[in-house]
N, C-alpha and C positions, 0 to 999 in steps of 0.2 A: 899693456900687452900681456896676454894670458899664456903661460908656458903650458904647452900640451905634452903630457908625459906619455900617453898611449892613445893610438887611434885605431879603431876596429871598424872595418867596413861590413856592409850587408848585415846589419843587425835589425831584428824585428821587434818592435815594442808593442806590447798589448796592454791596453788600459780601457776599463769599462767595456770589455768585450770587443774593442775595435783594434785592428792591427795597423801599424804604420812602420814602413821600411825606412832605414836611414843609417847614419854613421854615429858611432859612439866615440866620444873623446873624453879622456881623463885628464884633469888638471890637478894641480896640488890641493885645490879647495872646492872643486865642483865636478860633477858628472854632467856632461853636456851631450844631449841627443839632438842631432840635426836632421830633420826631415826635408825632403824636397819641397822647394818653395811653391806657394799657391798664388794663382793670379787674382788680384784684386778686381772684382767685376766693376767697380765704380771708376777705377783709374787706369785699369789695364796693366798696372805694374805688378811685378812679382813681389810677394811678401815672404820673407824667410820665416821658417818655423824651427824654433829652438826651445828646448826644455833645459832648464838649469837646476840641478839638485845639489844643495850644499850638504857636505858630508855629515855634519852634525844633525841634519834633518832626517837622517836615515835611522830609523828605529830598529829595523831588522833587515838582514840581507841573507837570503838563502841560496846556496849554489847547488844546482842539480846536474851533475855531469852525466853524460851518456856515452857508452862505447861507440866508436866510429862505425863498427859494423852494423849497428842498429839503424843507421841512416837518419837518426833523429838528432835535433839540435840540443846542445847544453843550454841551460837557462839560468839566469839570476832573477831572483824575486825580491823586490824591494817594497818596504813599507815605510812611509814617511810619517814623521811626527805631526805633519799637517793632514794626515789621512789620505794621502796620495798613494795609490797602490798601482805598481807597474811591474810586468814581467818582461825581461829582455831575452830573447833567443839569439844565440851566437852559433854560427855554423862551425867554427873552429874550437874544438874542446880545449886546446892549450891556451888560446886566447881568452876563453872564458874563465880558465883557472887563474890566469895572470891578472885579469880584471878584478876577479873576486879578491884575490890576495891584496891587490892595490887598494880597493875600496875598504877592505876590512882594516888595513893598516891606518887608515885615516878616519874611518867612522867609528871604530871601536875606542875604548877608553885610551886616550892618548897619554895620560899620565903627567902631561906637562902643559900648563896653561898657555905657555909661549908659542905652542904649535897651532893655536887656534887662529882662524882667519882674522880676527879682530886686530891682531898685531901686525898683520901684513896688508891690511886693507887701505887703499889710497882713495880717500873720498873725493868726489868731484867738487869743483869750485862752489856751486850753489850750496852744498852741504857744509862746506868749511866756513861759509859765511854766517851760519846760524849760531855756532858756538854753543851747542847743546848742553855741554857740561856745566855751564854757568846759569842755566835757566832757573834752577831751583835754589832759592836763598831762604834758608829756614827763618832767619830774622825777618825777612820780608813777608813771608807767609803769615808768621804769628802777628806781625804788625797789622796785616790785613784783618786778622781775627780781633785785633784791638789790644794786643799785648805788646808793650814796648816800654823801656825806661823813660821814654819822652812823652808817653800818653798816660791818661788817668789810670790809676791802679784799679784793675778789675778783679783783684785777688789773686793774680798770678805774676811770677817773675821768671826771667831767663837766668839759668845757672849755667856756667861754664866749667863746672867741677869734672866733667867728662871730656875736657878739651883735648887731653892726650889719650883718652880711651882707657885710663887706668881704673876708673871707677867701675865701668861695665864695658867690656870691649865689643859687645854685640849691639850697643845702643848708640845713637847719634851723639856727636860732640856737643850739641846743644840741647838742653832739656828745659822744659817749661814745668814748673812746680808751684805749689801754692806759696803766696808771698809769706805767710806766717810760719813756714817750716824752713829751718836753716839748713845749710849744707851739712852741718855737724850732725843733725838728726837724720838726714837723708842717709849718711854713712851707716848709722846703726840700723836704719830700716832696711838697708839693702841686705843685710844678713838674713832677712826673713823671706827674701824672694829668690827663686832660683836665678842664677847668673847675674845677680844684682839688678835685675830688670824691674825696677821699682815702679809703682804707679806714677805716671807722667802724662801730661796733657798732650792730646793730638788735636782736639777740636773744641772750640768755644763758640756757643751759639750767639750770633750777633744781636738777636732780638731779646732773648730772656736770660743770657749769661750762664746757660747750663752747659755743662762740659761732658766730653767723652774723653776718658782716660784709659790707658792700657798698661798691662804689666804681665809678668809671669806668674805662675802659681806660687802660693805661700809655702813655706817649710814647716807644715803643721806636724806631720808624723803621727804615729799612733799614740804618742804621749801628749798630744794635744798642745804643742808648743805655741806660744803666742808672742808678739812683739808690740809693746805699748807704742814704740816708734811708728810701726807700720799702721796700727790703728789710728794714731793721730794724723798720719799722713793721709789715709783714706778719708778720715773725718774732715780734713781741711779741703781735700779735693771736692767733698760733697757739700761744703758749706758755701753760701752765696749771699753775702751781705747786700747785694744789689738786686736780689730776686724781686723784692717788693716794688722796685721801680720798673720792672720789665713790662714790655707791651702786653696787651691782652693776648689770650691764647689765639692761635692760628686757627682753632677748631673748637666748636662748642663741646666737643667730646672730651670733657676733662674730669668726668666723674671719678672719685677715688677708687682704687681697686679694693675689693673685699679681702685681699690678702694682707693689706696693710694694717698696721696697728699703731695706735698712739704710743709714743715712746716716753720713757721717763723724762722728767725735766732737767736732767743733768747728764753729763758724759760719765759713764761708770768706768773710768781709767784708773788703773793703778800705776801711775807714772814712775818710771825709773829716773835716776839722776840725769841722764842725757836729755830727757825730755823737759827738764826744768829750764832748758834754754828756749823753750816755747811757752812762756807763761801767758802771753797774749792770746794764744790760741783758746785757752779755757778761762780767760779773765772775765770778771763780771762786766767789765766795760763793753763786752760784745753782746750783752743779753738784750733780747727783745721779748715783749710781753704782749699776749693778746688782750681782749677786752675784758676777760674774766681774771686777768692777772697771772695767767699761767705762762711761764717762760716758753718761748718758741725756740725749738732746737732746729736748726737748719737741716733739713733732710727729713725731719719727722713729719712735717706738713707736705713735703713732696713725696714722690714715690720713687726714691733712688734705688738703683739696681746694682748689684754685683752680678755680672754675667760670667758664669762658668760655661764655656762653650762645649765641654766634654759631656758625654753621658754620666749620670751621677755615679753609677758603679765604677766607672774608670777613675773618676776623681777620688773616690774612697780607696780604690785599690793602691793609688799612688802613695797613700799614707804609710804603706808598708816599707817604702824606701825613703821615708822621711819627708815626703811632699804632701800634696793634697789640695784642700780647699778651705776657704775661711770658715772659722767657727763663729756663727752669727751671734753668739752670746756676747761676742767682743766687738761686733760691728752693728750696734743697735740702731744706727741711723739709716739702715738700708735693708733691702730684701735681696736674697740671692736666688738666681734662676739658673737651672741647668738647661742647656739648649739641645743636648742629645745629638750633637754633630759628631759624626764618627772621625776616627783619626786617619792619618795620611795612608795607612796600609789598606784600610777598607775602601778609600777613595781610589787608590791605584788599582785595586782588583776590580772595582766597578768599571773603571775606564777600560781594563783589559778585556772585559765581557763585551763592552761596546765594539772594541776592535775586532773580537771574534765574529760579531754579527756582521762586520763590513769586510772581512778578510778576503772575500772572493771578488772584491771590486776591481781586480785587474782582468781576470778571465771572464767575468760575467757582468752584464749590464742590467741584471735583474735587481729588484729592490731587496734591501736587507730583511732579515727575519724580524718580524715585529715581536715575536715571542722572546727571542734572544735580547732584543733591545729592552723589552720590559723587565726581563730577569736581571738585567745589569743594574738596576736601581739608580742609574746616573741621574735621571730627572728628579727622582725622590731626594737625592743628596743636594742637587741644585736648589730644590724647593726649600729644603731645610735651611740652607745658608741664607737664602732670601728671606725666609720666615724670621729667623733670628735677627737679621739686619733690620728688618722693618719693626720689630719689637723695640730695638734700641732707638731708631729714628722716632717712633712714636713717643717713647718716654722722654726724649730730649725735646722734640719739637712740638709736641701736643700736651704731654703731661708736665712739661716744665720741670724736668727732673735730671739728675745727674746719673751717668752710667760709667762703671769701671769693668772693662772687658779683659778676660784672660783665658787661655786654654792651659796648655802645659808649659811650654817655654815662651809663649806669647809671640810667636813669629809666623805661625801657620793660620789657624783658624781665627786667631785674634785679628791678623792683618785683613782677612777676608770681611769679617764682621765690621771692623772699624772703617774700612774704606767704603764698603757698600752702604752703610748707615749714613756716612757723610755725603755719599753721592745722592741719596734720597733727600737729604736735609738741605744742601746748599747748591744753588743753581751754578755757582762759579765752577764747581767740580765737573759740571756737565758741559762745560766749554772745553775746547781742545787744549788750550793752555792750562786750564784748571785741572783737567784730568791728569796731565803730565805732572803737575805739582802733587796731586793726590798720590800718585804711584811713587813719585820720588820720596814723599813724606812717610806714607804708611807702609810701604813695601821696602824700598831701598834704604832709607836712613834708619828705620826701626829694625833691620836686620833680618828680613826674611832670607832664607838660606837658598838663594837662586842657583848658586853653583852646585849644591848637593841636591836640591829638589829637581832640577832640570836635566839631569843626567849628562852634563857636558863631560865629565870625567868619571863619575862614579854612579850615584844612585839617581833615581827618577821617581818623582811623585807629582801629581797634577794639581797642586794647590793654586798656583796663579792661573793655570788653565781654567780651573773651576771658577775662580773669581771673574775672569773674562766672559765665561759662559753666563754667569749671573748678570753681569753688565749688559750682555746681549739681550737677556730676557727683559730688563728694564728699557732698554732702547727699543725693543720690538713693541712693547706695550705702550711706550710714551715716545713715538717717533718724532714728535716736534719739540722735544725738551732737551735734546742733545745736539750740540754743534757738530760733533763728529759723526761719521757714518758707520755702518756695519763693516765695511771694508777696512776701516782704521782698527777696529777691535781685532779683526781676523789677521790683519797683517802684523799687528803687535805680538800676537801669539807666535806667528811665524818667526819673527826676530827674537823672541824669547829663546829659541832653539838654534837659530842659524849661526850664532857666534860671529856674526859679521861686525857687530858693534860691541863696545865694552861695557855698556850699561848694565847688562844682566850677568856679568861675570863676577864671581866670588860671592861671599855671603854677607858681608856688611860693610859699613862705611869705613872702618878701620882697614880691613883687608884691601879694599879698592884704593885707598890712599897709600898704603905700604907698597902696593904693586905699581903705583904711578899710572893708573888707568887713565886718568885725566889727560896726561901728557902723551901716552903711548897708544891710545885708541880713539876712535870717534864715538860720539853719542848717538844712540838710536833716534833721539829727538832730531838731530840733524836731517836724518832721512825724512821723517814725517813732516817737519816744518818747511823743508825746502820744496815740498810737493803738497802744500796745504790744500790746494784746490781739489786734489784727488781724494782727500779724506775729509771734506766738508759736507755736511748734510744739508741739501737744498731745502728741506722742509723745516729747518731749525727756526723756532720762534723764541727770541730772547726775552720776550716780555714776561714779567712776573707780577701777577696781581691776584692776591688771595681772595678777591671778591668775584672773580670770574672762574668758573669750572674749567679745568684743563690748563690753566695758567698759574696754578698755586706754586708757592715756593717748594712745598713738599710734594714728592711723588712716592707712590707705594706700589709694590708688585701685586698683581692679581695671580694668586698662586694656582688657581684653577686653569690659568692659561699658559703655564710654563711648557714650552715646546723645544723639540730638538733644534739645535743650530745647524740647520741643514746645509747652509753654505760652507760651513767649516768642514763638514763630513763629505764635501763634494758630491752631494746628493740633491735631489729636487725636494721641494716642500712636501709634495704629495707622497714621495717615497718614504720620508721620514715621519711626517706628521699626518698623513691621510687617516689613519686608523684613529689616532687621538682626536682629530677634528670631527670625524664621524661619531665617535663615542660621545663627545661633548655636545654635538648637535642633537643626538638622540636623548641625552639626559636633559637638555634644555627643553625639549618637546614634551617630555614626561612631565617635568617640573611645572610647566605651563598648563598642562592639562590637569594636573592634580590641583593647582592653584585656582584654575578656573572652575573645577568641580566643587571645591570646598570653600571658596571664598563667599563671604557674606557681603551684603551692600555696605556695612560699616567698615569691614576690613579692606574692601576694595577702595573706599573713598578715602581711608586714612593712610593708604600705602605711601610711605615717604618717597619723594623724588630722589632718585640716586643716580650718580654718574660714577662709572668705574674708576675714573682718574682722580676722584676726590680722595683726600686723606681719610675721610670717615670710612672709606670703602675697602681699606686695607684688610687682607686676610691674615694679618699677623696677629699673634696672640698678645693679650695684655695680662698682667697679673690680676688674678681674681676673675677673669673672663675665660670660659672654656674655649680654647682655641678650636678653629675648624680643622677637620681632618681632611687633608687633600690627598696625600700619598701615604695612606697608613697612619701611623702615629704622628702627631704634631712634633715639631722641633722642641717645643717646651716640654722637657721631660720632667721637671719638678720645680717647685718653689719652696725655699726655705726662709721662714720669717724669724725675726728675733723673738726668743722666748724667755719668759722670766726664769732665771736660773734658780735651780733648787739646790738645797744644801746636799752635797754628797761627799762622803768621806771615803777616799780611795783606799784608805787602810782596811776597810771591811769588804772590799771589792776583790774577790778571789781571782778575777781575771786580770787585775792590774791594768797595765796599759791598754790591753785589748778592750777593756771597758770603756775607755775614753772613745775609741772608734765606734763602739755599738751605740754609745749615748749620742754621738753625733748623727749617726743613722736614724735614730729614733726621732729626731726633730725635723725630718725632711718628708715633705709630701711628694711621693714619686710620680704622681700624675700620670703621664703617657707611658711611664714604664710598666705600669700594671703589675708590679711585683718583680723582684729581682730575677725570678726564674724565667721570666720572659725575655730578659736582656741577655742572660748568659746561658749558654748550653750546659748540660750536666757535666761535660768534660772540660769545661773551661774554668780554670782557677783564677784567683786574684793575681797570682804571679804571672800568668800568661798575659793578662790584661796590662800589667805594668811593663812587661817586655814590649808589648805592642806600642804602648805610649812612649817608651824611651828608646828602643833600638831602631836605628836606621836599617832599612833593608834594601837590597838591590833590585832591579827589575827582574820580573819573572822570566821575560823573553829577552835575553841580551842580544846585542847587535852581533850579527854575523857569526852565530855559533854553529 
């Protein structure tokens, strides 16, 4: 039974330029607007019309009082986090003021998590039967990937050293690390990664045994700190003794990258005493030799990548505060790529510009400003995230290489890239159950700060929203490869903010366990799985066959086909994407005309057969291959390769520690940056970049101000 706290008669609601009169009721957790029922033409029965708005879904609430003498109604203007805009006109000014105060007290920062609806929600019986809190079992998921104490050793082991979260409070209790690295060495290595978020496995490819690992940034600093333990850990992550037994490539596109170099025939490590606990890692017993007698170093013959998701200049600026990015002189078994994905503050500002383009959606049914939408750069950012994720998927799935991903703390951009690349690689994650596992693993257990990023009680940044938008793009371009439908993705974003379920509350596994969320709240997966038929894609084709185009294991985004998620914005496809589609069609006609005018009989006859869904057709960049430019500069901002160290005596360097920083910069090809002056405005200092990377910021437009 819903307890109604206030009832206001004769209220006019305006949405998309249409007005509806009805009754406004305010409960403890929802705004309920009830309009007169309509008659169903097929049955002749009346159908009730109600709109329910959960208070956490309200991003802003404006109260516009008017003096009684004017004869005009007071109004409440609401903007939802699901991009629902509505204006409520109330004839009684005092009732309007009371309603505003009531909404404000429940929609603004509550300050106490116990006041959220999740702790008072009574799930119906079908939901209770699902038991969603127990759906994700980390051991079961890694067993699916082939890692278990009872299975053949694939080079990885499960450690419980974080079972009480004392090793790394923001990491999961169960970690998968290289078999050859002991817990003792991991503890030393943790000192070199912020928040002790060491490189740890999130995905192992079932065919070629190549891995995706994730971590936080290293503590390099301007003095160029290094950690032999961290270097050995990353080397072990990138070693793969079973690579020679892997199945053939899933694609013929396996040519080596021009940025890769043959590496020396030994690890150049200056091991400290703690690393003596790992003699087997570097022992001659592990040596393999090619037909010329040259020792094979695992990783040297592959094209292993360390992905730094940040712009290169941001990574360098973090050295000022003792952090930064890997010095590739000490990670000779890999190449480092900067992805130029902007930080959460840039993304939030971009979304705010989209909101400004849509802000009159209550009083007008006209289309949004295409110019304002374009200036938001939202699609550019989505494209960048997809581009970087495709690079990772290509390296693992096609180049048969290992990838380590990090950004700053390793829970925002890292989660986006890790989850999306796995979605491209593994058909299991494209099922409804598999997608749930993916979110539980790479977002919830690895400590994405949902509580802080989603604005429940404090800050707001659209990191997970951006991930779901990227998932929508893949779903739109590959509609038969996903078991779930678009409605599932959209509804998941709704429940990110609704606070009806406990799944997305708090910031990490430890906090949720300490708060007893499993016992005190319901899981959002109860909602979805008890309504599975509503969220199932009728066009889903589960068959995987790498010999049939459109049925391959791998899928990749077509970056030039990224479009607005018009359903999310409560608009039509034509309103949001009409201009983009027209421009794309015009460009296609021009390209065909140019091709027809310049083609020779030889070039026409030798044109390869191409299908957009094939892995070979991905627009993602590869090291050594100039990436295509889709929305301005590509996401691949720079590639840093191992270079032969030159003798340098710091005693004759007048700049001291600063010299270490400049030497690090000199070894980087900035690629898409085109020079540092193009990345940073004249009045932007390194300190301001550091502040952007480190300092959490509140929303620009707070609720009910």
